[in-house]
PAZAPA-4460 file (N, C-alpha, C; in steps of 0.05 Angstrom, whole numbers, plus 32768, in hexadecimal, padded with zeros to 4 digits):
% residues 69
    n_x    n_y    n_z   ca_x   ca_y   ca_z    c_x    c_y    c_z   seq   type   mol
   8752   9310   93B7   874B   92F9   93A7   872E   92F1   93AD     1      M     A
   871F   92EE   9398   8703   92E7   939A   86FE   92CB   938F     2      Q     A
   86F0   92BB   939E   86EA   92A0   9396   86CD   929E   938F     3      I     A
   86C7   9296   9377   86AB   9293   936E   86A2   9276   9372     4      N     A
   868C   9273   937F   8682   9258   9383   866D   9253   936E     5      E     A
   866F   923C   9362   865C   9234   934E   8647   9221   935B     6      S     A
   862E   9227   9358   8619   9216   9362   860C   9207   934B     7      K     A
   8609   91EE   934F   85FC   91DC   933B   85E0   91D6   9343     8      T     A
   85CE   91D9   9331   85B2   91D1   9336   85B1   91B3   9339     9      D     A
   85A9   91AA   9350   85A9   918D   9355   8597   917E   9342    10      S     A
   8584   918B   9336   8572   917E   9323   8580   9178   9309    11      K     A
   8596   9186   9303   85A4   9182   92EA   85B8   916B   92EB    12      A     A
   85BE   9161   9303   85D1   914B   9306   85C3   9131   9300    13      I     A
   85D0   9122   92EE   85C4   9109   92E5   85D2   90F2   92F4    14      R     A
   85C2   90DF   92FE   85CD   90C8   930B   85CE   90B1   92F8    15      K     A
   85E5   90A3   92F8   85E8   908B   92E7   85DC   9072   92F4    16      Y     A
   85D2   9061   92E4   85C9   9047   92EE   85E1   9034   92EF    17      T     A
   85DE   901E   92FD   85F4   900B   92FE   85FB   9001   92E3    18      A     A
   85E8   8FFC   92D2   85EC   8FF3   92B7   85FC   9007   92A6    19      E     A
   85F5   9021   92A9   8603   9036   929A   8620   9038   92A3    20      E     A
   8625   9036   92BD   8640   9036   92C8   8650   901E   92BE    21      L     A
   8643   9007   92BD   8651   8FEF   92B2   8658   8FF3   9295    22      K     A
   8646   8FFF   9285   864C   9004   9269   8663   9017   9266    23      N     A
   8664   902C   9277   867A   9040   9276   8695   9032   927B    24      E     A
   8696   9021   9290   86AE   9013   9297   86B6   9000   9280    25      F     A
   86A3   8FF0   9277   86A9   8FDD   9261   86B3   8FEB   9248    26      N     A
   86A7   9002   9241   86AF   9011   922A   86CC   901B   922D    27      Y     A
   86D2   9026   9244   86ED   9030   9249   8702   901A   9249    28      L     A
   86FB   9003   9254   870D   8FEC   9254   8711   8FE2   9238    29      R     A
   86FC   8FE0   9228   86FE   8FD7   920D   870F   8FEA   91FC    30      A     A
   870C   9004   9201   871C   9018   91F3   873A   9015   91FA    31      K     A
   873F   9010   9214   875B   900C   921D   8767   8FF3   9210    32      Q     A
   8759   8FDD   9210   8764   8FC4   9205   8768   8FC7   91E7    33      I     A
   8755   8FD3   91D9   8757   8FD7   91BC   876E   8FE9   91B6    34      T     A
   8772   8FFE   91C6   8789   9010   91C2   87A4   9001   91C5    35      G     A
   87A5   8FF0   91D9   87BE   8FE0   91DD   87C3   8FCD   91C6    36      M     A
   87AE   8FC1   91BB   87B1   8FB0   91A4   87BC   8FC0   918C    37      M     A
   87B1   8FD8   9188   87BB   8FE9   9173   87D8   8FF0   9176    38      L     A
   87DF   8FF9   918E   87FB   9001   9193   880F   8FEA   9191    39      S     A
   8806   8FD2   9195   8818   8FBA   9193   8818   8FAF   9176    40      R     A
   8809   8FBB   9164   8809   8FB2   9149   87F7   8F9A   9144    41      G     A
   87E6   8F93   9157   87D5   8F7C   9153   87BD   8F81   9141    42      L     A
   87B6   8F9A   913F   87A0   8FA3   912E   87A8   8FBC   911F    43      I     A
   879B   8FC1   9108   87A1   8FD9   90F9   8790   8FF0   9103    44      T     A
   8796   9008   90FA   8786   9020   9101   8769   901C   90F7    45      Q     A
   8765   9011   90DF   874A   900C   90D6   873B   8FF8   90E7    46      D     A
   8749   8FE3   90EF   873C   8FCF   9101   8735   8FDC   911C    47      E     A
   8747   8FED   9126   8742   8FFC   913F   8728   900C   913D    48      Y     A
   8725   901B   9127   870D   902B   9123   86F4   901A   9122    49      R     A
   86F6   9003   9114   86DF   8FF1   9112   86D7   8FE5   912E    50      L     A
   86EB   8FDD   913D   86E6   8FD2   9157   86DA   8FE7   9169    51      I     A
   86E5   8FFF   9169   86DA   9014   917A   86BE   901C   9172    52      M     A
   86B7   901B   9159   869C   9020   9150   8689   900B   915B    53      A     A
   8692   8FF2   915B   8683   8FDC   9166   8680   8FDF   9184    54      E     A
   8695   8FE8   9191   8694   8FEC   91AF   8680   9001   91B6    55      N     A
   867E   9016   91A5   866A   902B   91AB   864E   9020   91AB    56      K     A
   8648   900D   919A   862D   9001   9199   862A   8FEC   91AF    57      T     A
   863F   8FDD   91B5   863E   8FC8   91C9   863B   8FD4   91E5    58      T     A
   8649   8FEA   91EA   8649   8FF7   9204   863F   9014   9201    59      F     A
   8625   9018   91FE   861B   9033   91FA   8620   9043   9214    60      P     A
   8630   9059   9211   8637   9069   9228   8636   9087   9221    61      T     A
   8637   9097   9235   863A   90B3   9232   8656   90B9   9227    62      F     A
   866A   90AC   9232   8686   90B1   922B   868B   90AA   920E    63      L     A
   8680   9094   9204   8685   908C   91E8   867B   90A1   91D5    64      S     A
   8668   90B0   91DD   865D   90C5   91CB   866F   90DD   91CA    65      A     A
   867F   90E2   91DF   868F   90FA   91DF   86AD   90F6   91DC    66      I     A
   86B6   90DD   91E1   86D2   90D7   91DE   86DA   90D4   91C1    67      L     A
   86F1   90DE   91B9   86FB   90DB   919E   8708   90C0   919C    68      D     A
   86FD   90AF   918B   8709   9094   9187   8717   9093   916D    69      C     A
***
């Protein structure tokens, strides 16, 4: 059995600022709350999409750009 080790160029690793980490957390929390509202019938699918679009602008994050909302 052969194990291949992957080496990462340390220059390619990006460090997040405190503000960016805060935005990531806030976006994920807003997504979770909005999803709960949708599942409980408090908002429609269209309202969910509108709220999540607003959340993407309110909490600009790396995750909001790649997560399917």
